[in-house]
BAVO-447341 format. One record per residue: y negated, x negated, z of N, C-alpha, C, O in turn; residue in one letter. Coordinates in steps of 0.05 Angstrom, whole numbers, padded with zeros to 5 digits, always signed. Example, Ala and Ser with C-alpha at 12.3 -4.5 7.8 and 13.67 -1.06 7.14 Angstrom:
BEGIN
+00114-00264+00156+00090-00246+00156+00066-00264+00156+00066-00285+00169A/+00045-00257+00142+00021-00273+00143-00001-00258+00157-00023-00268+00161S/
***
This chain:
BEGIN
-00082-00459-00105-00097-00483-00110-00119-00479-00130-00141-00489-00126M/-00114-00465-00152-00134-00461-00172-00157-00445-00160-00181-00451-00166L/-00151-00426-00142-00173-00411-00129-00191-00430-00113-00216-00428-00116W/-00180-00447-00097-00196-00465-00081-00213-00484-00098-00236-00490-00091E/-00202-00494-00120-00216-00512-00138-00239-00497-00151-00261-00507-00154V/-00234-00472-00160-00255-00457-00174-00276-00445-00156-00299-00441-00166G/-00270-00440-00131-00290-00427-00114-00299-00444-00090-00318-00438-00077T/-00284-00465-00084-00289-00482-00060-00286-00465-00035-00298-00471-00014S/-00270-00444-00036-00265-00427-00013-00235-00423-00010-00219-00427-00029E/-00226-00414+00013-00199-00408+00018-00192-00381+00005-00208-00363+00006E/-00168-00379-00006-00159-00353-00017-00157-00332+00005-00144-00337+00026L/-00169-00309+00001-00168-00288+00022-00139-00279+00026-00122-00280+00008P/-00133-00270+00050-00106-00259+00056-00102-00233+00041-00119-00215+00042A/-00080-00231+00027-00074-00207+00012-00054-00190+00027-00036-00201+00040L/-00056-00164+00025-00038-00146+00040-00013-00140+00025-00005-00155+00007G/+00000-00118+00032+00026-00111+00021+00024-00105-00009+00044-00107-00023T/+00001-00098-00019-00003-00091-00047-00012-00115-00064-00018-00113-00087A/-00013-00139-00052-00021-00163-00067-00048-00162-00079-00067-00151-00067G/-00050-00172-00103-00076-00176-00117-00090-00150-00125-00114-00151-00130W/-00076-00128-00127-00089-00103-00136-00110-00094-00116-00129-00081-00123I/-00106-00100-00090-00125-00094-00069-00138-00120-00060-00133-00129-00037L/-00153-00133-00077-00165-00159-00071-00190-00155-00054-00208-00139-00061F/-00192-00169-00031-00215-00166-00014-00241-00175-00028-00241-00191-00046P/-00264-00164-00019-00290-00172-00029-00293-00202-00025-00284-00214-00006P/-00307-00215-00044-00310-00244-00044-00339-00251-00037-00357-00234-00039I/-00344-00276-00031-00370-00285-00024-00389-00283-00048-00380-00282-00070S/-00415-00284-00042-00435-00283-00063-00433-00306-00082-00436-00303-00107Q/-00427-00330-00072-00426-00354-00089-00401-00352-00108-00403-00359-00131S/-00378-00343-00097-00354-00340-00114-00358-00318-00134-00350-00320-00157A/-00371-00296-00126-00377-00274-00144-00394-00284-00167-00390-00276-00190L/-00415-00300-00160-00433-00310-00181-00418-00328-00201-00422-00326-00225H/-00400-00345-00191-00384-00362-00209-00366-00345-00228-00365-00351-00252R/-00353-00325-00217-00336-00308-00233-00352-00292-00253-00344-00289-00276F/-00375-00282-00245-00392-00267-00263-00401-00285-00286-00402-00276-00309A/-00408-00309-00280-00417-00328-00301-00394-00333-00320-00398-00333-00345T/-00370-00338-00310-00347-00343-00327-00340-00319-00345-00333-00322-00368L/-00343-00295-00333-00337-00271-00348-00360-00260-00365-00358-00241-00379A/-00383-00274-00363-00407-00266-00377-00415-00237-00369-00422-00221-00386R/-00414-00232-00343-00422-00206-00332-00445-00210-00312-00450-00232-00302L/-00460-00189-00308-00480-00189-00288-00467-00189-00260-00447-00175-00257D/-00478-00204-00241-00466-00205-00214-00462-00177-00202-00442-00171-00190D/-00482-00160-00206-00481-00133-00195-00458-00116-00206-00445-00101-00191E/-00452-00119-00232-00430-00105-00244-00403-00114-00232-00386-00097-00226R/-00400-00139-00228-00376-00150-00216-00374-00142-00187-00352-00135-00177L/-00396-00142-00172-00396-00133-00144-00387-00104-00142-00372-00096-00124R/-00395-00088-00161-00389-00059-00161-00359-00053-00164-00349-00033-00153H/-00344-00071-00178-00316-00065-00182-00298-00077-00161-00273-00074-00162I/-00310-00090-00141-00293-00100-00118-00282-00077-00102-00294-00056-00100Q/-00259-00082-00090-00246-00062-00073-00263-00060-00047-00267-00080-00034T/-00271-00036-00040-00285-00032-00014-00268-00041+00010-00244-00036+00010P/-00280-00054+00029-00265-00064+00052-00250-00043+00067-00228-00048+00077S/-00260-00019+00068-00247+00003+00082-00220+00011+00069-00203+00023+00081A/-00217+00004+00043-00192+00011+00029-00171-00010+00032-00148-00006+00022W/-00177-00032+00044-00158-00055+00047-00139-00051+00070-00143-00063+00091L/-00120-00034+00067-00100-00029+00087-00073-00034+00075-00069-00030+00051I/-00054-00042+00092-00027-00046+00082-00015-00019+00074-00018+00001+00089D/-00001-00018+00052+00010+00007+00042+00039+00003+00033+00047-00019+00025R/+00054+00025+00034+00081+00025+00023+00081+00031-00007+00097+00019-00022R/+00063+00048-00015+00062+00057-00043+00033+00057-00053+00014+00059-00038C/+00031+00055-00079+00005+00057-00093+00006+00081-00112+00024+00083-00128M/-00014+00099-00109-00014+00123-00127-00026+00117-00154-00043+00099-00157P/-00018+00132-00174-00029+00129-00201-00021+00153-00218-00003+00168-00211Y/-00035+00157-00240-00029+00178-00259-00018+00163-00284-00033+00148-00297C/+00007+00168-00291+00019+00154-00313+00004+00159-00340-00001+00140-00355F/-00004+00183-00344-00019+00190-00369-00045+00174-00370-00052+00163-00391R/-00060+00174-00348-00085+00159-00348-00080+00129-00351-00096+00114-00364C/-00059+00119-00339-00052+00091-00340-00048+00081-00369-00058+00060-00377L/-00033+00096-00384-00026+00087-00411-00044+00098-00433-00044+00088-00455V/-00061+00118-00426-00079+00129-00446-00108+00124-00438-00122+00142-00428L/-00117+00099-00442-00144+00091-00436-00163+00101-00458-00161+00093-00481N/-00181+00119-00451-00200+00130-00470-00217+00109-00483-00224+00111-00507D/-00224+00089-00468-00242+00068-00479-00228+00049-00498-00240+00039-00517A/-00202+00044-00494-00187+00026-00511-00157+00033-00509-00144+00026-00489D/-00147+00048-00528-00119+00058-00526-00098+00036-00526-00076+00041-00518V/-00106+00012-00534-00086-00010-00533-00086-00025-00507-00071-00043-00503S/-00104-00017-00488-00106-00031-00462-00103-00012-00439-00121+00003-00432A/-00079-00013-00426-00076+00004-00402-00095-00005-00380-00105-00028-00381P/-00101+00012-00361-00120+00005-00340-00111+00018-00314-00098+00039-00314R/-00119+00006-00292-00114+00017-00265-00141+00027-00255-00160+00011-00252W/-00143+00053-00250-00169+00064-00242-00175+00058-00213-00158+00057-00196K/-00200+00052-00208-00210+00046-00182-00204+00068-00162-00198+00063-00139R/-00206+00093-00171-00202+00116-00153-00173+00117-00142-00169+00128-00120E/-00154+00104-00155-00126+00103-00145-00123+00084-00122-00104+00085-00108W/-00143+00066-00118-00142+00047-00096-00150+00060-00070-00144+00049-00049L/-00164+00082-00071-00172+00096-00047-00147+00106-00032-00130+00119-00044E/-00145+00100-00006-00121+00107+00009-00115+00137+00010-00091+00144+00013P/-00134+00154+00006-00129+00183+00008-00125+00196-00019-00122+00220-00021T/-00123+00180-00041-00120+00191-00068-00093+00206-00070-00072+00195-00063A/-00094+00231-00079-00070+00247-00081-00067+00260-00109-00045+00264-00119K/-00090+00267-00121-00090+00282-00147-00105+00267-00168-00124+00253-00163F/-00096+00271-00193-00110+00260-00216-00134+00278-00222-00131+00303-00225C/-00158+00267-00222-00182+00283-00228-00184+00292-00256-00197+00312-00262R/-00171+00278-00274-00171+00285-00303-00151+00307-00309-00157+00327-00321V/-00126+00302-00301-00104+00321-00308-00098+00341-00286-00081+00360-00291H/-00110+00339-00263-00107+00358-00241-00077+00360-00233-00067+00382-00228R/-00064+00337-00232-00036+00337-00224-00033+00318-00200-00050+00301-00195T/-00011+00321-00186-00005+00303-00164+00000+00275-00175+00013+00272-00195L/-00011+00255-00162-00007+00227-00171+00022+00218-00165+00033+00225-00145L/+00033+00202-00183+00058+00189-00179+00053+00165-00161+00030+00157-00157E/+00074+00153-00150+00071+00129-00134+00091+00108-00143+00112+00114-00154T/+00083+00083-00138+00100+00060-00143+00099+00043-00118+00078+00042-00105V/+00121+00030-00111+00120+00013-00087+00098-00008-00089+00094-00020-00110P/+00083-00012-00067+00061-00032-00067+00071-00060-00074+00056-00076-00084A/+00096-00065-00068+00108-00091-00073+00108-00099-00102+00110-00122-00109S/+00107-00079-00120+00106-00084-00149+00083-00103-00155+00087-00121-00171V/+00060-00099-00143+00037-00116-00148+00039-00143-00134+00031-00163-00146F/+00050-00143-00110+00053-00168-00096+00073-00186-00111+00069-00211-00111R/+00093-00175-00123+00114-00191-00137+00107-00197-00166+00119-00215-00178R/+00087-00183-00177+00079-00188-00205+00055-00206-00206+00036-00202-00191S/+00057-00227-00222+00036-00246-00224+00011-00237-00239-00010-00249-00236G/+00014-00216-00254-00009-00206-00270-00004-00177-00278+00018-00166-00273H/-00024-00164-00290-00023-00136-00295+00000-00128-00315+00013-00108-00311F/+00005-00144-00335+00026-00138-00355+00053-00137-00341+00070-00120-00347A/+00058-00156-00323+00083-00156-00308+00085-00132-00289+00107-00120-00286A/+00063-00124-00278+00063-00100-00261+00068-00075-00277+00083-00058-00268A/+00057-00074-00301+00063-00051-00319+00092-00049-00326+00104-00027-00326L/+00105-00072-00331+00134-00072-00337+00149-00062-00313+00168-00045-00316D/+00142-00071-00289+00156-00062-00265+00151-00033-00259+00170-00019-00251A/+00127-00023-00265+00122+00006-00261+00139+00022-00280+00150+00043-00272I/+00141+00013-00305+00158+00028-00325+00187+00028-00316+00200+00049-00318S/+00197+00006-00306+00225+00005-00297+00229+00023-00273+00249+00038-00272R/+00210+00023-00254+00212+00040-00231+00212+00070-00239+00227+00086-00229H/+00194+00076-00257+00191+00104-00267+00217+00113-00281+00226+00136-00277R/+00228+00096-00298+00253+00103-00313+00276+00107-00293+00292+00126-00297E/+00279+00089-00273+00300+00092-00254+00297+00118-00238+00317+00132-00233M/+00272+00125-00230+00268+00149-00215+00274+00174-00232+00287+00193-00223R/+00266+00173-00258+00272+00196-00276+00302+00198-00281+00313+00221-00282M/+00316+00176-00284+00345+00176-00288+00359+00187-00263+00377+00204-00266F/+00351+00178-00240+00363+00188-00215+00359+00218-00211+00377+00232-00202N/+00335+00228-00219+00330+00256-00217+00347+00272-00236+00356+00294-00230N/+00351+00262-00261+00367+00276-00280+00396+00277-00273+00410+00296-00279S/+00406+00256-00260+00434+00255-00251+00438+00276-00229+00459+00289-00229V/+00419+00279-00212+00422+00299-00190+00422+00328-00200+00434+00345-00188R/+00409+00332-00222+00408+00359-00233+00434+00369-00246+00438+00393-00250L/+00451+00350-00252+00476+00357-00266+00497+00367-00247+00519+00374-00255R/
***
């Protein structure tokens, strides 16, 4: 409802990964959001998810070290745009295989902080299960 009031448009259909793979929005909605965020329209357009990347997925890849160690602001985790690309496999910074988290984490989480908590729980369970198997 808030989306429709703020943009006068229907909320785009979201896939299995929910809001993390948000479809590109109209020019008028983009301009409204850019004004609210005090950003240039072009900057906001640049960070939109490319349409070709909007496919349903089982998992979303990420690098845990990059996620929690943001060079620009160590107190603010971030999700890199390159991880949204369907073919992403390796971290360009650490040259390691990317970890994955179920795409449903984002669909079920209302915001990024909740998604981070779910990612941490998923990662801890996976590490615990792996350590149990090694014994």
